[in-house]
BAVO-912923 format. One record per residue (C-alpha): residue in three letters; chain; y, x negated, z. Coordinates in steps of 0.25 Angstrom, whole numbers, plus 5000, padded with zeros to 4 digits. Example, Ala and Ser with C-alpha at 12.3 -4.5 7.8 and 13.67 -1.06 7.14 Angstrom:
% BAVO-912923
+-------+-------+------+------+------+
! lumfi ! vexba !    Y !    X !    Z !
+-------+-------+------+------+------+
!   ALA !     A ! 4982 ! 4951 ! 5031 !
!   SER !     A ! 4996 ! 4945 ! 5029 !
+-------+-------+------+------+------+
% end
This chain:
% BAVO-912923
+-------+-------+------+------+------+
! lumfi ! vexba !    Y !    X !    Z !
+-------+-------+------+------+------+
!   MET !     A ! 4705 ! 4879 ! 5101 !
!   SER !     A ! 4699 ! 4889 ! 5093 !
!   GLY !     A ! 4698 ! 4903 ! 5099 !
!   PRO !     A ! 4690 ! 4915 ! 5095 !
!   ILE !     A ! 4694 ! 4927 ! 5087 !
!   THR !     A ! 4698 ! 4939 ! 5096 !
!   ASP !     A ! 4697 ! 4954 ! 5092 !
!   GLY !     A ! 4711 ! 4955 ! 5100 !
!   SER !     A ! 4706 ! 4964 ! 5111 !
!   ASP !     A ! 4709 ! 4953 ! 5122 !
!   LEU !     A ! 4723 ! 4951 ! 5115 !
!   PRO !     A ! 4737 ! 4958 ! 5118 !
!   ARG !     A ! 4742 ! 4967 ! 5107 !
!   ALA !     A ! 4755 ! 4964 ! 5099 !
!   SER !     A ! 4759 ! 4978 ! 5095 !
!   ASN !     A ! 4774 ! 4979 ! 5089 !
!   ALA !     A ! 4777 ! 4989 ! 5098 !
!   GLY !     A ! 4777 ! 4981 ! 5111 !
!   LEU !     A ! 4782 ! 4969 ! 5104 !
!   PRO !     A ! 4777 ! 4959 ! 5114 !
!   SER !     A ! 4784 ! 4946 ! 5114 !
!   GLY !     A ! 4771 ! 4938 ! 5116 !
!   PHE !     A ! 4757 ! 4936 ! 5122 !
!   PRO !     A ! 4758 ! 4923 ! 5131 !
!   GLN !     A ! 4744 ! 4925 ! 5135 !
!   LEU !     A ! 4739 ! 4921 ! 5121 !
!   ALA !     A ! 4747 ! 4908 ! 5121 !
!   GLY !     A ! 4736 ! 4897 ! 5119 !
!   LYS !     A ! 4726 ! 4907 ! 5114 !
!   PRO !     A ! 4718 ! 4902 ! 5102 !
!   PHE !     A ! 4715 ! 4911 ! 5090 !
!   GLY !     A ! 4705 ! 4903 ! 5083 !
!   ASN !     A ! 4712 ! 4889 ! 5080 !
!   LEU !     A ! 4726 ! 4895 ! 5082 !
!   VAL !     A ! 4733 ! 4896 ! 5097 !
!   VAL !     A ! 4744 ! 4904 ! 5102 !
!   THR !     A ! 4756 ! 4896 ! 5106 !
!   THR !     A ! 4765 ! 4905 ! 5116 !
!   GLY !     A ! 4760 ! 4919 ! 5112 !
!   THR !     A ! 4774 ! 4924 ! 5109 !
!   ILE !     A ! 4773 ! 4935 ! 5098 !
!   ILE !     A ! 4781 ! 4932 ! 5085 !
!   ARG !     A ! 4783 ! 4945 ! 5078 !
!   HIS !     A ! 4783 ! 4943 ! 5062 !
!   GLY !     A ! 4783 ! 4950 ! 5049 !
!   LYS !     A ! 4788 ! 4965 ! 5046 !
!   SER !     A ! 4778 ! 4971 ! 5055 !
!   ARG !     A ! 4782 ! 4961 ! 5067 !
!   ARG !     A ! 4767 ! 4957 ! 5068 !
!   ALA !     A ! 4764 ! 4948 ! 5080 !
!   GLY !     A ! 4762 ! 4934 ! 5079 !
!   LEU !     A ! 4759 ! 4922 ! 5087 !
!   GLU !     A ! 4762 ! 4908 ! 5086 !
!   VAL !     A ! 4750 ! 4899 ! 5085 !
!   TRP !     A ! 4746 ! 4885 ! 5084 !
!   CYS !     A ! 4734 ! 4879 ! 5076 !
!   ASP !     A ! 4725 ! 4871 ! 5084 !
!   GLY !     A ! 4720 ! 4864 ! 5072 !
!   CYS !     A ! 4732 ! 4860 ! 5065 !
!   GLY !     A ! 4743 ! 4863 ! 5075 !
!   ASN !     A ! 4751 ! 4873 ! 5066 !
!   ILE !     A ! 4759 ! 4884 ! 5072 !
!   TYR !     A ! 4759 ! 4897 ! 5066 !
!   ILE !     A ! 4763 ! 4912 ! 5068 !
!   LYS !     A ! 4750 ! 4921 ! 5067 !
!   CYS !     A ! 4749 ! 4935 ! 5068 !
!   TYR !     A ! 4744 ! 4940 ! 5081 !
!   SER !     A ! 4734 ! 4950 ! 5076 !
!   GLU !     A ! 4727 ! 4939 ! 5065 !
!   LEU !     A ! 4726 ! 4930 ! 5078 !
!   LYS !     A ! 4720 ! 4941 ! 5086 !
!   SER !     A ! 4710 ! 4944 ! 5074 !
!   GLY !     A ! 4707 ! 4930 ! 5070 !
!   ARG !     A ! 4713 ! 4930 ! 5057 !
!   ALA !     A ! 4724 ! 4920 ! 5059 !
!   GLY !     A ! 4721 ! 4905 ! 5056 !
!   CYS !     A ! 4729 ! 4891 ! 5054 !
!   LYS !     A ! 4731 ! 4892 ! 5038 !
!   ARG !     A ! 4734 ! 4876 ! 5039 !
!   CYS !     A ! 4721 ! 4872 ! 5045 !
!   ALA !     A ! 4714 ! 4881 ! 5035 !
!   LYS !     A ! 4721 ! 4875 ! 5024 !
!   LEU !     A ! 4719 ! 4860 ! 5030 !
!   SER !     A ! 4704 ! 4864 ! 5031 !
!   GLY !     A ! 4702 ! 4866 ! 5017 !
!   VAL !     A ! 4695 ! 4879 ! 5019 !
!   PRO !     A ! 4699 ! 4888 ! 5008 !
!   ASN !     A ! 4704 ! 4902 ! 5013 !
!   TRP !     A ! 4692 ! 4911 ! 5007 !
!   LEU !     A ! 4682 ! 4902 ! 5015 !
!   LEU !     A ! 4692 ! 4902 ! 5028 !
!   MET !     A ! 4693 ! 4918 ! 5027 !
!   ARG !     A ! 4677 ! 4919 ! 5027 !
!   CYS !     A ! 4677 ! 4910 ! 5039 !
!   ARG !     A ! 4687 ! 4917 ! 5047 !
!   SER !     A ! 4679 ! 4930 ! 5044 !
!   ALA !     A ! 4667 ! 4924 ! 5050 !
!   ARG !     A ! 4674 ! 4920 ! 5063 !
!   LYS !     A ! 4680 ! 4934 ! 5063 !
!   ARG !     A ! 4669 ! 4942 ! 5062 !
!   CYS !     A ! 4662 ! 4933 ! 5073 !
!   GLU !     A ! 4673 ! 4934 ! 5083 !
!   ASN !     A ! 4682 ! 4946 ! 5081 !
!   PRO !     A ! 4675 ! 4959 ! 5086 !
!   ASN !     A ! 4685 ! 4967 ! 5077 !
!   ASP !     A ! 4679 ! 4961 ! 5064 !
!   GLU !     A ! 4671 ! 4971 ! 5056 !
!   PHE !     A ! 4660 ! 4961 ! 5055 !
!   TYR !     A ! 4660 ! 4956 ! 5070 !
!   PRO !     A ! 4648 ! 4966 ! 5073 !
!   ASP !     A ! 4639 ! 4958 ! 5063 !
!   TYR !     A ! 4644 ! 4944 ! 5068 !
!   GLY !     A ! 4652 ! 4941 ! 5081 !
!   ALA !     A ! 4645 ! 4954 ! 5089 !
!   ARG !     A ! 4632 ! 4948 ! 5085 !
!   GLY !     A ! 4635 ! 4935 ! 5091 !
!   ILE !     A ! 4638 ! 4927 ! 5078 !
!   LYS !     A ! 4649 ! 4916 ! 5081 !
!   PHE !     A ! 4658 ! 4909 ! 5073 !
!   LEU !     A ! 4655 ! 4895 ! 5077 !
!   PHE !     A ! 4665 ! 4887 ! 5069 !
!   ALA !     A ! 4678 ! 4881 ! 5075 !
!   SER !     A ! 4686 ! 4890 ! 5066 !
!   PRO !     A ! 4685 ! 4897 ! 5052 !
!   THR !     A ! 4692 ! 4885 ! 5045 !
!   ALA !     A ! 4681 ! 4876 ! 5052 !
!   MET !     A ! 4670 ! 4885 ! 5047 !
!   GLY !     A ! 4677 ! 4884 ! 5033 !
!   GLN !     A ! 4677 ! 4869 ! 5033 !
!   TRP !     A ! 4661 ! 4869 ! 5037 !
!   ILE !     A ! 4658 ! 4878 ! 5026 !
!   MET !     A ! 4666 ! 4870 ! 5016 !
!   GLU !     A ! 4660 ! 4856 ! 5021 !
!   ASN !     A ! 4645 ! 4862 ! 5022 !
!   LEU !     A ! 4645 ! 4873 ! 5013 !
!   GLY !     A ! 4655 ! 4871 ! 5002 !
!   LEU !     A ! 4664 ! 4882 ! 4997 !
!   HIS !     A ! 4657 ! 4894 ! 4990 !
!   ARG !     A ! 4667 ! 4906 ! 4990 !
!   GLU !     A ! 4657 ! 4915 ! 4982 !
!   LEU !     A ! 4647 ! 4915 ! 4993 !
!   THR !     A ! 4647 ! 4920 ! 5007 !
!   LEU !     A ! 4646 ! 4913 ! 5021 !
!   ASP !     A ! 4633 ! 4916 ! 5028 !
!   ARG !     A ! 4627 ! 4912 ! 5041 !
!   LYS !     A ! 4613 ! 4905 ! 5037 !
!   ASP !     A ! 4608 ! 4911 ! 5051 !
!   ASN !     A ! 4615 ! 4925 ! 5052 !
!   SER !     A ! 4611 ! 4926 ! 5067 !
!   GLN !     A ! 4619 ! 4913 ! 5070 !
!   HIS !     A ! 4635 ! 4909 ! 5069 !
!   TYR !     A ! 4645 ! 4904 ! 5060 !
!   GLU !     A ! 4643 ! 4890 ! 5063 !
!   PRO !     A ! 4640 ! 4877 ! 5054 !
!   GLY !     A ! 4627 ! 4877 ! 5048 !
!   ASN !     A ! 4624 ! 4892 ! 5048 !
!   LEU !     A ! 4633 ! 4895 ! 5037 !
!   ARG !     A ! 4630 ! 4895 ! 5022 !
!   TRP !     A ! 4636 ! 4901 ! 5009 !
!   ALA !     A ! 4627 ! 4913 ! 5004 !
!   SER !     A ! 4627 ! 4922 ! 4993 !
!   GLN !     A ! 4627 ! 4938 ! 4995 !
!   ARG !     A ! 4613 ! 4938 ! 4993 !
!   GLU !     A ! 4609 ! 4927 ! 5002 !
!   GLN !     A ! 4618 ! 4933 ! 5013 !
!   ALA !     A ! 4611 ! 4946 ! 5012 !
!   ASN !     A ! 4598 ! 4939 ! 5014 !
!   ASN !     A ! 4603 ! 4933 ! 5026 !
!   ARG !     A ! 4607 ! 4946 ! 5033 !
!   ARG !     A ! 4603 ! 4949 ! 5046 !
!   GLN !     A ! 4595 ! 4961 ! 5049 !
!   ARG !     A ! 4601 ! 4973 ! 5052 !
!   ARG !     A ! 4597 ! 4982 ! 5062 !
!   ARG !     A ! 4591 ! 4995 ! 5060 !
!   GLY !     A ! 4602 ! 5005 ! 5058 !
!   TYR !     A ! 4612 ! 4996 ! 5054 !
!   LYS !     A ! 4624 ! 5003 ! 5047 !
!   ARG !     A ! 4630 ! 4994 ! 5035 !
!   ARG !     A ! 4645 ! 4993 ! 5035 !
!   SER !     A ! 4653 ! 5003 ! 5027 !
!   LYS !     A ! 4659 ! 4998 ! 5014 !
!   SER !     A ! 4673 ! 4998 ! 5021 !
!   MET !     A ! 4667 ! 4987 ! 5031 !
!   THR !     A ! 4660 ! 4979 ! 5021 !
!   SER !     A ! 4673 ! 4977 ! 5012 !
!   SER !     A ! 4678 ! 4967 ! 5020 !
!   THR !     A ! 4667 ! 4955 ! 5021 !
!   PRO !     A ! 4666 ! 4943 ! 5030 !
!   ASP !     A ! 4664 ! 4932 ! 5021 !
!   HIS !     A ! 4670 ! 4935 ! 5008 !
!   ALA !     A ! 4677 ! 4946 ! 4999 !
!   THR !     A ! 4665 ! 4949 ! 4992 !
!   ALA !     A ! 4654 ! 4948 ! 5002 !
!   SER !     A ! 4645 ! 4959 ! 5007 !
!   PRO !     A ! 4646 ! 4963 ! 5023 !
!   PRO !     A ! 4640 ! 4951 ! 5032 !
!   THR !     A ! 4626 ! 4950 ! 5031 !
!   ASP !     A ! 4625 ! 4937 ! 5038 !
+-------+-------+------+------+------+
% end
């Protein structure tokens, strides 16, 4: 029961000012592999952040997850990720891939989701498992799509060096403006990579 990431525009707000008691309309709504139970808001931490009780449809565990992280697609099941054997650094890259395909608020969405590029794995964990089984682990390399007009899907991924990824760059339209330094400081695949070129 995996659900797409949302930009949150279709979801209610949970500001501290109003202190709503809950969002019953969200009961049963999936956020990735996490499903909201009752929609009752649980305030936690010094900042009284809004949290929701969710259960994982993969392992059945119940968590309290920050509402804003659910909306942005950053929340996930730690137990499933640990049991899968997918290392955290790879899982983060896979989550970033899904986010830039499905979250219009992501800074790289115009180059991915807006172009029709889709995340076709069941979850970031499933993507990580496929990579481990078929490509192995190569933290020093970047994840690259073989055909950059196609999706994040089995068979279209590879590990690539910076140079190999640059050679696979799609043609930029005339008049394309390179992102500013502030935008390129946060990269999709790993901390030292150049901006997305696939």
